[in-house]
MIRO-433280 format. One record per residue (C-alpha): residue number from 0; chain; x, y, z. Coordinates in nm, 3 decimals. Layout:
BEGIN
<NUM, 'A', <X, Y, Z>>
...
//
This chain:
BEGIN
<0, 'A', <-6.434, 17.334, -0.599>>
<1, 'A', <-6.261, 17.258, -0.266>>
<2, 'A', <-5.948, 17.445, -0.168>>
<3, 'A', <-5.638, 17.299, -0.340>>
<4, 'A', <-5.327, 17.268, -0.131>>
<5, 'A', <-5.018, 17.275, -0.357>>
<6, 'A', <-4.719, 17.171, -0.149>>
<7, 'A', <-4.450, 17.252, -0.402>>
<8, 'A', <-4.387, 17.288, -0.774>>
<9, 'A', <-4.084, 17.124, -0.934>>
<10, 'A', <-3.890, 17.158, -1.254>>
<11, 'A', <-3.578, 16.997, -1.404>>
<12, 'A', <-3.311, 17.194, -1.571>>
<13, 'A', <-3.020, 17.058, -1.773>>
<14, 'A', <-2.682, 17.198, -1.667>>
<15, 'A', <-2.486, 17.320, -1.969>>
<16, 'A', <-2.154, 17.135, -2.014>>
<17, 'A', <-1.949, 17.435, -1.920>>
<18, 'A', <-2.122, 17.457, -1.583>>
<19, 'A', <-2.120, 17.088, -1.491>>
<20, 'A', <-1.908, 16.972, -1.195>>
<21, 'A', <-1.813, 16.653, -1.025>>
<22, 'A', <-1.879, 16.526, -0.668>>
<23, 'A', <-1.819, 16.203, -0.493>>
<24, 'A', <-2.072, 15.983, -0.303>>
<25, 'A', <-2.002, 15.643, -0.151>>
<26, 'A', <-1.656, 15.634, -0.314>>
<27, 'A', <-1.798, 15.690, -0.665>>
<28, 'A', <-1.745, 16.016, -0.866>>
<29, 'A', <-2.047, 16.163, -1.042>>
<30, 'A', <-2.067, 16.435, -1.307>>
<31, 'A', <-2.367, 16.659, -1.220>>
<32, 'A', <-2.577, 16.721, -1.530>>
<33, 'A', <-2.922, 16.827, -1.408>>
<34, 'A', <-3.081, 17.021, -1.128>>
<35, 'A', <-3.419, 16.967, -0.980>>
<36, 'A', <-3.558, 17.297, -0.855>>
<37, 'A', <-3.858, 17.318, -0.615>>
<38, 'A', <-4.071, 17.623, -0.556>>
<39, 'A', <-4.164, 17.601, -0.190>>
<40, 'A', <-4.493, 17.735, -0.045>>
<41, 'A', <-4.309, 18.040, 0.097>>
<42, 'A', <-4.187, 18.141, -0.254>>
<43, 'A', <-3.824, 18.038, -0.195>>
<44, 'A', <-3.641, 17.788, -0.414>>
<45, 'A', <-3.467, 17.458, -0.315>>
<46, 'A', <-3.238, 17.276, -0.553>>
<47, 'A', <-3.067, 16.936, -0.571>>
<48, 'A', <-2.826, 16.814, -0.847>>
<49, 'A', <-2.825, 16.480, -1.012>>
<50, 'A', <-2.583, 16.309, -1.256>>
<51, 'A', <-2.408, 16.004, -1.382>>
<52, 'A', <-2.112, 15.812, -1.256>>
<53, 'A', <-1.792, 15.928, -1.430>>
<54, 'A', <-1.683, 15.568, -1.473>>
<55, 'A', <-1.998, 15.493, -1.671>>
<56, 'A', <-2.296, 15.272, -1.596>>
<57, 'A', <-2.620, 15.364, -1.441>>
<58, 'A', <-2.515, 15.417, -1.083>>
<59, 'A', <-2.769, 15.509, -0.812>>
<60, 'A', <-3.016, 15.790, -0.817>>
<61, 'A', <-2.831, 16.009, -0.568>>
<62, 'A', <-2.883, 16.378, -0.500>>
<63, 'A', <-2.606, 16.627, -0.440>>
<64, 'A', <-2.602, 16.978, -0.299>>
<65, 'A', <-2.569, 17.250, -0.563>>
<66, 'A', <-2.257, 17.457, -0.501>>
<67, 'A', <-2.311, 17.819, -0.423>>
<68, 'A', <-2.169, 17.957, -0.749>>
<69, 'A', <-2.303, 18.273, -0.914>>
<70, 'A', <-2.344, 18.104, -1.252>>
<71, 'A', <-2.542, 17.811, -1.104>>
<72, 'A', <-2.758, 18.047, -0.900>>
<73, 'A', <-2.832, 18.245, -1.226>>
<74, 'A', <-2.914, 17.918, -1.409>>
<75, 'A', <-3.160, 17.814, -1.136>>
<76, 'A', <-3.326, 18.157, -1.117>>
<77, 'A', <-3.359, 18.176, -1.496>>
<78, 'A', <-3.512, 17.830, -1.500>>
<79, 'A', <-3.763, 17.926, -1.235>>
<80, 'A', <-3.856, 18.245, -1.419>>
<81, 'A', <-3.902, 18.046, -1.746>>
<82, 'A', <-4.109, 17.782, -1.569>>
<83, 'A', <-4.329, 18.055, -1.417>>
<84, 'A', <-4.411, 18.178, -1.765>>
<85, 'A', <-4.490, 17.826, -1.889>>
<86, 'A', <-4.706, 17.749, -1.585>>
<87, 'A', <-4.893, 18.073, -1.630>>
<88, 'A', <-4.965, 17.992, -1.991>>
<89, 'A', <-5.086, 17.630, -1.939>>
<90, 'A', <-5.373, 17.516, -2.153>>
<91, 'A', <-5.512, 17.248, -1.931>>
<92, 'A', <-5.498, 16.869, -1.964>>
<93, 'A', <-5.440, 16.725, -2.316>>
//
């Protein structure tokens, strides 16, 4: 088997209602409800938040920075730990 170069692993984690926050982009307010976490080749994590417009509708698929809050950091780290367990236990393709 040739060497496999995995650039990054990604996971999505739902943000519990009590941890959700709002942010504005292009004059539209969004409530951030999910975080995409990437495990980078050096072992560090990168995260971006996504959500829905507060006013309703679909809105654009726009990423937001995740605020540096201890409870969000803990959520991201717990999600990465859980994902590591699930990846380690994979059973192959269907």
